[in-house]
Structures are given as C-alpha cells and as structure tokens.
N, C-alpha and C positions, 0 to 999 in steps of 0.2 A: 175452213180447213179442206185440204184437197183429198177427193174420195180414195180410200185404200182398198186394195184386194186383199183376200184371205192370207195369201202368202206372206204379204208385207206386214200383215199385222203379227202372224206367227212368229215372223224374225226380229220384232221388235220389242220382244219382251225382255225386260233386264233382270227381273227376278225370279226366274224360271228355269228348271234344266230344258235341253232339247226334247228331251222324252215327254215331260208335262206341257210343253209347247204342243208338239203334237197331238195329245189328247184333250187339249181344252176345246170348249164349245165356242166356236166363232159364230155369230149371227149369219144366217141363210141371206137375209135381206139388205146386204150391203148396198145392192145396187138402188134400193128405195130409200136410203137413208137422206134426210136434208143435209147433205154435206155443207152446202153455203151457209146453214147456219148453227153449225156444230164448231165449238173451239176445240173439243175434244169428243172421241167416241168412247161411250161406255156403254156397259150392258151387263145383266145378270145372267148367269148359267140357268137355264131353264131346268137343266137335270139336276141342278145342286144349288138350292137357293142359296146358301152361305157363300158360294162365291160369286165374284164379281170382277170384271177388267174396264180396264181403262187405256186409250191409246191417245198421244197427244203429240202433235209435232214440235219438236223441240229443237233449236238450232237447225231448222231445215231438215230433219228426219224424224221418224215416228218414234217415238218411246211407247213402250207399254209396260202395264204394271197389273200384276195379279194382286186382287185383294180378297179378304176375308171377313165375313160379317156375321154376327150371331141372326140364325134362322127363325129364334123367337119373335114373335109377334108381341110388342108391346103393349101392356094393358093402360099404359099411361097416356093422358090427353093432352099434355103440357105441350107447348110450343116449345120447338128446337131450332137452331139455325144452321144452315150448311156452312162450312168454314172456306168452300171454295167460291161460292157464288153469292152468299150471304141472303138467301132466299130462307124466309121461315116456315115452317110445316107443323102441323099436329099430327105426330107420328110419321112423318117423312123423311126423318133424317134418321142414319144409321152410322154406327161407329165403325169403319172400313178400316181394316189392319192390312198392311203390306209388309210380307217378309222384306229385310233388306236385301241388296244384290250382294252376292260373292259370298266371303267368308263370314261375316257378319250375319248374314240371312241362315248362312248353314248351322251357325250357333246359335239358332233361335231368337236372334234380335229382329224387332220388326219397328214399324213407324204407323201412327193411327191417325184419323181425321174423320170430322164429322163431315157427312156428305150427304146429299140428297140420295134417298135410298133406291131412286131409280135413275139414278146418274143422268139426268137430264138438266144438267146446270145451265148448259147454253141454251137450251129454250124457256126457262124461266128467266133469265137474264132479260130476252129479247121479247118476253111477253106472250109466246107462241103458245107456251103450256102454263095453265094456272094452278098455283098451289093451294088453293083456298082463299077464304076473306082475310085480307090483310095481311098477306103473305111477303108483299114486298114493301120494305119500309120505304118513305120517302125520301129521295137523294137529290142532290142538287147534281150529281156527276152526269154526263151525257152517256148515252148507249154505249158509246166506243171507249169511254173511261171505266164503264162497267165491266166490258170486255175485257178490256185490257187486266183490271182488277184480277177476275176470275182465272185469267191465262197466268197471270205473274201467281197468284196462290197455287195454282196446280202445279205449275213449274218447280215452286218452293217445296212442294209435298215430293213430287218426283225426285227433285235436288236430294231431300233427305232418305229417299229409297235408295239411292245410288252410292250414297256418301260412304 
C-alpha cells in the first residue's frame, strides 16, 4: 500500500459525514507505519475503544470505512477466525460493524464482519505478527495468493458498505 497522508485518509471515508471525518482520530504515526507490508491501514480509536477505522486502496484510490465494535472484553477463550485474513485467535477477533454509506446508513442499516481486533490482518498473513499457537492454518496457497484473498475479502466488505 502506498503511504497516505492525514488529509487523504479523512477525504476517503465513504460512511461518515464531513463533520465526523474532521473529528475522528487519525493515527499520529503514519510515517512509521510498515506501508510496504500493509494491504490496508486499520486502527482503533485510542479515545473511544468501540471505534475502529480502515482504509484500503481500491480501484486506484483510497476508500475508508468507520467501524464500531463492542468495547466489552469477552470472557470466552474459544478460538475465532477473522473473515478477512483467516487468522484464528483466542479472544482476538471482534465483530466490526460499519454503517452503510448514504441513505441506507442514515436509516440505520449496517454491515458486519468478524475481523482481527487489532486490524493487523496484513501482518498476520505475512507472518510479521503472531496471533499465538496454531493461529495460521496450514494452506497450500502462496503468500501472494493469501494476500490477494485478504484484499478480495476486504474489497467485498467495503462493496457491501457502499452498495
């Protein structure tokens, strides 16, 4: 992914008002992000733990989506799988819900998906971050194919948000 500026990120949101995009918390460490290893930029709002955001480059331009998740810590220790990168975690997957873009979102319609709670799918796929023992299932796919699958899953999710 190519590095993005704060302004590029703010203008890329598809399911927020202009006022919401001005107020949302953009990471301060954009220059330090491992852009070459990212298929999308994802982060949690440090001031509002139930808010998360992701930005992906689709059709040559950035598209950003605001997400909500329950801030509650799960007491369950069962394993769950991220629907984007297919990494399994014990307690590290959250249901992320995005209001749909436009009139549908204003009427309260939303789209949800189970995602890595830290939104670090790109790093898990590449083996740069470890989700714990047995987190990656053995697959015969190449790294490039796994990356393509993750990007396709994310693009499908964003398409549901903007449909």
